[in-house]
C-alpha positions, 0 to 999 in steps of 0.5 A, a space after each residue: 500500499 502507498 500512503 500519502 499525507 496532506 495534512 492533519 487527517 488526510 490520508 490518501 491510499 493507492 491499494 489494488 490499482 484504487 485511490 483512496 482519499 481518507 477525511 478532507 478537513 479543512 485544514 489542508 487543500 491541496 488533496 482538492 485538486 487530485 483526480 482519480 480517485 475512487 473512493 472517499 472516505 469520511 469518518 466523522 463531520 468534524 471540520 477537520 474530517 469533512 470540509 464541505 468546500 473540499 468536498 465537493 471540489 473533489 468530486 467536481 474533479 471524481 464525478 464517479 467517486 464514491 463517499 462513505 462515512 455514517 449516516 451522521 455525514 450522509 445526512 450533511 451530504 445530502 443538504 448538499 446535494 452529494 449521494 453516499 453510500 453508508 458504510 458503519 456499525 461493523 458493516 464489510 463491505 467490497 467496494 471498486 474490487 476494494 475491502 473496507 470494515 466499519 468501526 464505530 467507536 465513540 468520540 473521545 470526550 472533548 469536554 463532556 457532551 462537545 462534539 460528540 458525534 457518530 464517528 465511524 473508523 474504516 479497515 482498509 484491504 484488510 491492511 489499513 485502519 483508521 480510527 478518526 477521532 475514538 479508540 477503537 480497537 479492531 478485531 483484525 491484524 493490523 499492518 498499518 494504524 493512523 494513530 491520532 497524536 494530537 489535539 484537545 482530546 489527546 493525551 499522549 499517554 493515552 496515543 501510545 497505551 491504544 496504539 499498543 492495543 492496536 499493537 501493528 506494524 507501524 504507525 502513523 500521526 495523525 491529527 497533528 495541524 495543532 503541532 507546530 514544529 517545536 510540538 513536533 519535537 516535544 511530542 514525537 519523540 514518546 511514541 517514537 520511544 514508546 512503539 519503537 519499544 513495543 515493535 511498533 515503527 512510528 512513521 512520519 509523514 510529510 506533507 505530499 511524501 510518499 510512502 510504500 508500506 
């Protein structure tokens, strides 16, 4: 699987000759010019994961792309005149030759009930897991985990322990737009140290950097 990072939580996955764009949110715009997108995965309705202007721009260039998400996001898309394929709970489907399994999981608390929306993680081709803003542990063995590392709900110790529970071969940091270079220099060494000791490779992707896994 080839993975390119476009910022915060927006990743482009290339597998089985298909391109899957995950969580095009408001903290990145370079994804808006991509073409040949087959699937757009959206985990939840928060704007750092689901930016309506971005989704509209992507669909203009990729009119045959299938948007896969949960009912909460699908309802918002419907108001924009965009149809979505709903995949939630623990549903499993193959779309455009790509195996997908949904993993609904509770959004980690920001403060009390604020921001507690439906959150659906996705397991892609029995290899890659993106949990959204949740600490959902899949039943399957995960090769690559998109690991949230920062934000108003994310504590370093909890994120490290979550990665250890999932126990992937590789953890790619996401949900990191709130970290400047100083913040990354303070935060990332904790993940690298603790995860490497557990046999997990903490692999940082820079903006627009692509890597084969």
